[in-house]
N, C-alpha and C positions, 0 to 999 in steps of 0.2 A: 211732780217733777219741777225742779228749780227753773226759774226763768233763764233763758239763754241770752246772754248779753249780745247785742248786735249794734253796730254803729255804721253810719254812712260816712264815706270819705268824700268830702266836697271836691278835693283836688282831682280824684278819679272821675267824679261825675262830670266835672268841667272838661276833662281830657276826653272822655267818651262822647260827650255832647258835641265837642268840636269835630271829632271824627265822623259822627253821624251826620252832622250838618253839611259835611263835604260830599255826602252821597246823594244820589238821585233817588230818594225814597218817595213813594207815593202811597196814599191811603188806599186800602183795599176797596175794590169796586163791588159793593153789595148787590149790584145788578148784573154782574158778569153771568151771562146766560149759560155758561158751561157748568156753573155750580149752584146758581140761585134762580128762583122763578123770575120770569120777565115782569116788567113794570105793570103790564095790564092783566096779570094773573089775578084770579079770585082772591080777595083779601083774606077770607077765612082759611082758604087752602094754603096761602102763604104763611099765615100764623102757624098752622099745623105743621108745615114743612120745617120751619126754623126750630120750633119747639122739639120736634122729633129728632132732627139731625144733630142739633147741639147736644141732645141727650146721649147720643152714641159717638160723639166726637172725642175720642180719647185714643190712646196708643193703638196703632194698627200693626206695627212691626213687632216681631218677637225674635230676639236673638239676631242672627244674620239674615233671617228670612224677611224680605221686603214685600209689603203689600203693594203690588204694582200691576199695571195693565196698560196696553195700548188701546186707546179709544179713538177711532178715526186716524188722524195724522199726528196725534199727540200721545205721549206716554205720561201717565199720571201715577204718582206714588204717595203713599201715606194718606194724610188728611185730604189732600187734593183729590185722590182717587175716591175716597169715601163720599165726598160731596159731589163728585162727577157722577158716581153711580146713583146718588140720591136724586140728581136731576134727571137721569135716565128713567128712573122709576116714576118721578113726578110727571114727566112728559107722557109716559104711557098711561098712568092712572094716578092722578093727584089724590084720589080718595084713599089711596094706600096709607096716607099719613093722617087720616081723620081719626079722632079718638075711638070711634066705634070699630074701625078696622084694626087699629093697633091693639085694642083690648083682646082681640082674638088671634093675634099674630102667632103663627107656627114657627118655631125655631128653624125648621127645615127650609122655610121660605126665606128667612134671613140668610141662612147658609148659602142658598143658591143665588141670592141677590148679590151678596158681598163676596164675590169670588175674584181673586187676583190670579196672577200667572202661576203661583204655586198652590193655589187652593183657596178655600174660604178664609176670611179674616179670622184670626186665631181664637177670638172669644165670641163668636157669633151667638152662642147661647146666652151669654151675659147681655149682649146688645138686644136680643129678642126680649129678655126679661125686662130690661129698662124701658123698651118701647111699650110693652104690654102694661107696665106700671103707669107710664104716662097716660095711655089711653084710659085706663080704669080710673085713675085719679081725676082726670078732667071730667069724664062723664058723671062720676059719682058726686063731685062737688060743684061743678059749674055748668055741665051740660054741653057747652061749646068752648073751644079754645079762646075765642074772642072775649067771652065773659071772664075768663081767667085773667086777662090783661086789663080789665076795667078796675084800675087801682088809682089811689091818690098820690102814690110816689114809689120810688125804687124800693124802699125798705118793705113796704107792704107787698110788693111783687115778689121780692126775695123770700119773704116769709111764706108766701103761697108756694113758690117753686120748691122750697126746701123740704116740703112734705113728700116730694117724689124722690125715689132712690137715686136717680141720675143727677139731681141737683142738691143733694144733702151735704155736699162738701162744705165744711165750716169756713173755708177760705173763699168760697163762692165763685170759683173759677168759671164753671159752666154758666152760672147765673149771669155774671157780668159779660161773658161772651155772647149770650143770647141777647142781653140788653143792647150790646154794641150793634149787633145786626139789626135789631128792630129800630133803633134810633137812626141808623144810616138809611134804612128803608122808609123812614117817616111813619112808622107804625107805632111808635112810642115816644111820648113827649116827656123829657126829664130835664132837670136843672143840670147845667154843666158839671157842677161840683158833685153831683150824685153818681156820675159815671166814673168807674174805677177800672184799673187795668186787671184783666184776668190773669192771676198769678198761678203758674204751674211749675212743675219741677224743673223744666227746661230754663225758664226765666231765672229761677233762683240759682241754678248752676252757672249761668252766664254771669249773674251779678257777683257770685263768689269768685269766679275765675278772673274777672276784670278788676276785682278789688273794690267794687262799689260798696258792697256790704262786707263787713268784717265780723267774723265769729270767733268764739274762744278756740284756743288751740285743740282742746279735746274733741270738739265737734269736727274740726278740719281733719284730725287724725282718723276719725271714723270714716270720713269721706275718702281719704287716701287709701285706707285699707279695704274700701268697698264693702263696708259692713252694712247689714240690713238695718234700716231705720224703722222704729215702731210708727204706727199711725199717729200717735200723740206727738212724737218728735218731728215727724214730717209736717204736721199741721203747724207746730210752733215755729219751725224754720221758715215756712212760707209766710206766716203772720208777721214774723220779725222782718221779713223782706219788704213787707208792705208799710210797716210803721215803726222802723227802728229809730233810735236816737241818732243825733248828728254830732260828728266830731270834726 
C-alpha cells in the first residue's frame, strides 16, 4: 500500500492550543478510589490490576446501546463503568486479577461481572480471552507480573507486552496507556521523552475534524462515505497521526 501523505497544520495547532489553554483541564487522578486501587494496596496486586484492566479497556458500546449502570449515587458509562466494575471486583477479591486466576477465567464469569443496564458488555467473550492470554503469558514467561516490568526502558517493556494479544497493536495504544498509569502511580520510571500519547481512532477522528492533520482527498472521501477501513489502512492512518510531516 502506498504511503498516505499527512501533514500537520501549525495554524490549527496554535488555534486548538489556545482554546484548550482557556479550559480548566486537570490531569487524571490515578489514585481515584472509584476506579483504581488505593495508595496502600499491595504492589503486586496493583500491577496485576492495571495490566488486566488496560488489556480489556476498549469499546464498550455497540450501536446505540450504552454500557451503563448506576453504582451508589453515580451513573457510570463506557470506560468509566468498566473501571468502576474493575474496582468493585478488586475490593471483593484482588486475587481475581492475578495471573494464575486469569489463566483459568471462565467467560461466564466475565459476562456476569461486566453487566450494564442492558446486559453484559457486548464482547465479554473476547475480553475473557484477552485476560486468559495475559495470565498465561505472564506465568509462562515471568512467573509474576512484577518481573514482567523489570525492564531497562520503555522499548523493552513494549516488546514484552506486544507478545500478548491485548497489547499487540502496532500503534501501541494500550501499551502507552498502561505505561501512563504506572508512571502516574510511581510504579514505573521512564524518561519523559519515552512517554507517548496513546493514539486510538477517537483521537485521529478529532485531529482530522479539527484540521490538525490533513489527509489526501481520497482518504477523506472514504471517511465521508463511512467505508470500512482495512486493518492496514487503520494502522497507517494512526501512525501518520503520530509522526506526520509539518506544513
